C-alpha angles and dihedrals in degrees: 000000000000121000092256092053095241101119112069109182146331147144092280141010096207112113108234145106138032115319123204125209126167145175147123094284090198114170088003111222141174090277090062090046093049091053090050088049091055090044091055091050089062097060146005101260127035117209116188123199115205120197120233123241090255093056094048093048090052097049106026116006138264115334122228094224124044120243094259090055091046094049090052093047092053093046090056095058107105097226096055117098100178137009123212110201125217094017115182115263092228107057111235133193090235089061091052094048095045089058095041092246121171096198145343127244127201135162124269092260130091126264114192129198125220090270093052098255127133104262089220099051095111096051091042093054089047091054092241097116132104130177133221127191118272113233106246119221101036137075139143088251090055094050092050088052092051091052092049090049088049098189138122087236094076086093093056120090112251098002115204090238094057097110088061088072097048092109090055091057091238099125138085094258092067110124098209117074091209103048090038123071142222131200116287112236113195120208135191089243091058091051090048092051090054096043125093093212094208130135123218117258117247091250093050121120105225122214124195128198129167139194145111098279089198119184087005106236146166093280090060089047093054091048094048092047090054092044093051089057089068094067150348103267122041119202120189121201114210119206121227123256140196099301091062095041091095091070103025140015114281108233096184096056092041095056103028099043135243094306095061146128099027090190122046125238098269091048093049088047095059092043090055095043090055091063117103095218093057119092101174139358126215104213112217096008119188117258093235120060104234136190090247091056094047093047093046095053094032091236116190100179133024117202135192132173132236095276118115115272115217120211121259119255088272090057094249128127107265088218097048095111098052088044090054089049092050094238101109119112127186110206132194114217093186090237121105097185114132134185088249091055089056091051088049090054091053095048092049091052097035095128093050095050091048092053092045094055094045089056093044094054092046092056094045091052092051092051092043091053094045090051089048094052091049091054091048 
């Protein structure tokens, strides 16, 4: 086991070789990123296999993001060295051998194929399997449930509308510990694990961008990639959310409306920190880019995308100061995807996602019970 308690078991604790991890990586979130971070710790080179749309449809149900979007999202995670497209849903020894892989890593949860089998049974039997700790409190199922709930109260423990998400398996009555969810509890250690911890060099050109970065998606990735091209050190300012509204104004809810953000500040923080283009994050950044902010972080360029910019609470343009200084750049990432568009995808296909997660939980429970009986 590692000193931080992430790695749970495996054939060897020595850090070497090529590591394989695979998955759907649908609606990539910080739980996915944390698993990949742990996998990278176990070897020198992390290879990630991403399933195609057809494979996911066959074994699990319709994905929220298409395969090209999912391939790009995984490639943008800073611990990933290589991505293998159209990886098989059931991990095979042939796949590992074809890619010169030493061993496979997966979280300590259960992944089940269409026929109800553990998708890692082959590599487990061959002794080429290790486990990492699943990040409690977040899952794709949970995020889909939050979007369907569509209320600010998804941050509050035991929200009154919670029964409305029962069919999405996002409530406490869920029987499977893997499809169900628990409250995410952020720690300073987790933030440190995700952080680069590096300072800009004196000669670095510093770029600043700000936003909610809610449901961190491929549109954000394309924007950050373009913004990073304008300098050497990219700082992202994250606006505050409902959890901080007790002690300060909540910019995200005020500008986005009552349904946003879907993810709280700490969840959005880890998602942004996992991106390879990001050098540093300002937690709870002010909505307006001020002279104090730019001076403190020695910002040379301020970037914003093509999305509409609403005025600050005082009616002023939040980018007025960098525009006056001549250091504001509007960039076109070529990707028009927004958080609202993702929510719209979910709502449009609500019944399919509900049915998908019911089936997923049922298969997990069967395998869990079978494993328990074998141990007894």
